[in-house]
Legacy VTK file of the C-alpha trace (Angstrom):
# vtk DataFile Version 3.0
C-alpha trace
ASCII
DATASET POLYDATA
POINTS 266 float
163.280 53.916 142.748
165.960 51.496 141.254
166.196 47.887 142.805
168.399 47.317 146.000
169.352 44.405 147.849
169.034 44.497 151.628
170.852 42.242 153.557
170.552 41.795 157.473
171.909 39.800 160.236
169.473 38.292 162.406
169.885 37.931 166.099
170.677 41.238 167.932
169.873 43.069 164.563
166.831 42.261 162.785
165.224 40.107 165.386
164.049 41.752 168.837
164.765 40.860 172.311
162.792 37.679 172.112
164.497 36.731 168.975
161.393 37.215 167.141
160.393 39.316 164.157
158.266 42.121 165.327
155.311 43.369 163.581
156.740 46.775 162.161
159.986 44.865 160.784
157.727 42.202 159.030
155.487 44.671 157.553
158.331 46.753 156.288
160.083 43.886 154.755
156.985 42.779 152.839
156.381 46.345 151.617
159.846 46.353 150.190
159.812 43.080 148.643
156.452 43.792 147.073
158.184 46.978 145.398
160.707 44.744 143.939
163.660 45.051 146.380
165.520 41.890 147.406
165.776 40.610 150.817
168.719 38.530 152.001
168.686 36.916 155.511
172.303 36.796 156.545
173.239 34.748 159.648
175.395 32.470 161.551
172.285 30.463 161.955
171.576 27.292 160.215
169.629 27.350 156.797
166.692 25.458 158.302
166.607 27.971 161.053
166.536 30.774 158.878
164.352 29.180 156.393
161.554 29.077 159.058
162.078 32.582 159.733
161.548 33.606 156.054
158.191 31.209 156.131
157.117 33.331 159.040
157.891 36.824 157.137
156.105 35.349 153.834
158.359 37.003 151.655
160.969 35.705 148.886
164.415 36.121 150.496
167.662 34.864 149.669
169.360 33.014 152.514
172.795 33.422 153.568
173.484 30.752 156.297
176.557 29.545 158.429
178.153 33.071 157.961
178.160 32.533 154.096
179.183 28.822 154.020
175.549 28.374 152.197
174.002 30.521 149.873
170.335 29.824 148.506
168.255 32.116 146.397
164.534 32.874 146.686
163.638 29.601 145.122
165.988 27.785 147.274
168.534 27.101 144.368
172.061 26.577 146.070
174.253 29.574 144.843
177.284 28.444 146.689
178.268 25.497 149.237
181.631 25.850 150.814
182.525 23.026 153.650
185.247 22.597 155.922
187.254 19.832 154.825
186.620 16.683 157.026
190.482 16.498 158.159
189.863 19.981 159.551
186.486 19.255 161.199
188.282 16.316 162.898
190.887 18.429 164.221
188.537 20.811 165.566
186.423 18.124 167.258
189.589 16.511 168.554
190.954 19.770 169.890
190.893 20.016 173.662
188.380 22.401 175.459
186.929 23.135 178.836
184.118 20.664 179.810
181.682 23.830 179.908
182.332 24.910 176.136
180.102 23.274 174.083
181.055 21.898 170.277
178.673 22.373 167.402
178.745 21.257 163.866
176.442 22.943 161.265
176.019 20.283 158.572
173.907 20.772 155.608
170.963 19.337 157.238
171.521 18.905 161.115
172.880 20.755 163.923
174.993 18.520 166.048
176.295 19.345 169.627
178.214 17.370 171.803
176.106 17.533 175.086
172.791 19.308 176.153
172.646 22.913 176.232
169.070 23.733 176.994
169.986 27.456 177.495
170.333 27.767 173.696
166.730 26.662 172.929
165.121 29.893 173.449
166.932 31.516 170.672
165.304 28.937 168.426
161.955 28.802 169.915
160.238 30.814 167.194
161.667 28.371 164.414
161.444 25.083 166.029
164.869 23.878 164.589
167.272 22.512 167.321
170.333 20.547 167.905
170.921 16.784 167.910
173.337 15.567 170.473
175.923 13.613 168.812
179.305 11.935 169.865
180.771 13.104 166.615
182.586 9.803 166.095
181.954 9.304 162.594
182.247 12.501 160.457
183.124 10.901 156.976
179.544 11.282 155.800
178.972 14.726 157.118
179.117 17.943 155.073
180.107 20.686 157.804
179.825 24.415 156.902
180.574 25.786 160.127
181.948 24.613 163.671
180.901 26.524 166.811
182.312 26.625 170.012
180.128 28.545 172.640
181.327 29.145 176.335
182.536 31.850 178.522
184.773 34.371 176.522
187.511 34.008 178.650
187.351 30.119 177.993
187.097 30.657 174.257
190.094 33.188 174.030
192.683 30.433 174.404
190.876 28.291 171.758
190.862 31.032 169.174
194.470 31.554 169.833
195.472 28.064 169.191
193.151 27.954 166.256
194.693 30.898 164.775
198.192 29.331 165.268
197.397 25.826 163.926
194.584 26.474 161.196
195.026 30.338 160.481
195.738 30.125 156.842
193.288 27.367 156.167
190.052 28.768 158.182
188.126 31.681 158.717
187.771 32.614 162.461
185.280 35.017 163.950
182.864 35.695 166.557
179.108 36.200 166.261
178.491 37.182 169.855
181.240 37.420 172.849
180.240 33.683 173.748
180.313 32.276 170.181
183.254 31.298 168.152
182.583 30.435 164.674
184.875 28.701 162.144
184.485 28.462 158.447
186.585 27.478 155.715
188.949 30.076 154.476
187.063 32.833 152.496
183.839 32.364 153.888
182.102 35.201 155.137
178.963 37.134 154.541
180.742 39.532 152.246
181.602 36.826 149.735
178.091 35.513 150.038
176.603 38.905 149.265
179.003 39.493 146.498
177.629 36.252 144.856
173.981 37.486 145.470
174.864 40.799 143.860
176.392 39.377 140.846
173.457 37.058 140.394
171.017 39.984 140.516
173.441 41.937 138.254
173.445 44.777 140.960
176.417 46.967 141.973
177.767 47.166 145.627
176.387 50.638 145.628
172.787 48.997 145.640
173.318 47.149 148.421
172.296 47.940 152.145
173.627 45.791 155.030
172.828 45.624 158.798
174.724 43.892 161.605
176.138 43.998 165.055
179.132 41.943 165.488
182.433 40.627 164.032
180.912 38.217 161.758
179.302 41.133 159.873
182.254 43.356 159.385
182.965 42.082 155.821
179.652 42.474 154.655
179.191 45.795 156.401
182.505 46.793 154.578
181.275 45.665 151.160
177.751 47.090 151.276
177.366 50.733 149.586
175.110 51.622 152.634
175.973 50.090 156.106
174.298 50.084 159.282
175.030 49.020 162.714
172.501 48.874 165.701
173.562 50.760 168.677
173.926 47.676 170.681
176.637 46.468 168.388
179.933 45.370 169.908
181.616 48.510 170.393
184.747 47.251 168.476
182.714 46.550 165.316
181.378 50.291 165.510
184.939 51.345 165.707
186.235 49.449 162.708
183.514 50.828 160.440
183.666 54.594 160.525
181.868 54.641 157.313
178.637 52.959 158.545
175.609 54.573 160.266
174.690 53.857 163.598
170.959 53.266 164.136
168.916 52.489 167.268
168.799 49.185 168.942
167.406 45.825 167.784
164.571 45.815 170.213
163.516 49.148 169.054
162.876 47.907 165.441
165.593 49.899 164.323
166.328 48.207 161.010
162.614 48.694 160.029
162.934 52.401 161.049
166.216 52.917 158.976
164.724 51.070 155.986
161.484 53.236 156.229
163.441 56.415 156.091
165.826 55.281 153.216
162.652 54.043 151.093
160.745 57.091 152.402
157.835 54.469 153.462
156.632 57.148 156.235
LINES 1 267
266 0 1 2 3 4 5 6 7 8 9 10 11 12 13 14 15 16 17 18 19 20 21 22 23 24 25 26 27 28 29 30 31 32 33 34 35 36 37 38 39 40 41 42 43 44 45 46 47 48 49 50 51 52 53 54 55 56 57 58 59 60 61 62 63 64 65 66 67 68 69 70 71 72 73 74 75 76 77 78 79 80 81 82 83 84 85 86 87 88 89 90 91 92 93 94 95 96 97 98 99 100 101 102 103 104 105 106 107 108 109 110 111 112 113 114 115 116 117 118 119 120 121 122 123 124 125 126 127 128 129 130 131 132 133 134 135 136 137 138 139 140 141 142 143 144 145 146 147 148 149 150 151 152 153 154 155 156 157 158 159 160 161 162 163 164 165 166 167 168 169 170 171 172 173 174 175 176 177 178 179 180 181 182 183 184 185 186 187 188 189 190 191 192 193 194 195 196 197 198 199 200 201 202 203 204 205 206 207 208 209 210 211 212 213 214 215 216 217 218 219 220 221 222 223 224 225 226 227 228 229 230 231 232 233 234 235 236 237 238 239 240 241 242 243 244 245 246 247 248 249 250 251 252 253 254 255 256 257 258 259 260 261 262 263 264 265
């Protein structure tokens, strides 16, 4: 069988309900990697967070982190690195927000947050990567790939509208979950990152399989020749992707089952 690139979102797609990789998913990805197919872990998570998951999978895999702001190949070579300009980061930090909305900055090396948020820790328990509380007063030496607001959807909506009105021409604004408003430099998304990987591998989009569940996956799922959405995906995402195949839920090892069927592993 010819080589394919398999790109998957992590939370609520590849990972199970405990935000971990189950045995069937791990074994399936290892088998496909051993047969010469390329795996890409594509997530809004930080690079170091995803790298820890890759180590647990024990496979060579591309890492598309911060929704495509950073792309690393299997040898950790930097394929692309697209940052939010410091002036725009400062504007986002200074934007008034409700007290319960947490502001996060993903730099090349760190995850900064404006206050403690222990409810976020279980999502990253398997990797050990965690935030550092920071006042975010001095940003001149930071290299920010993503700004993230986490809070109740009703509180994020006014922020989103303000951001689109003030900075919509300069930034890419999306959601990775109902409570996670994500902001990158304009042009940064998982599809542009996937395109760079395909170009480096000299593969056409027809040889790409992509899996996802939320709005930050739409561009990638639109690009890939074979697109799959999990059944627990946001309903509006499923509606936007009529060409995509809906599979089972993330806690049912749906990605693994779909891959095993596509590559006739069973």
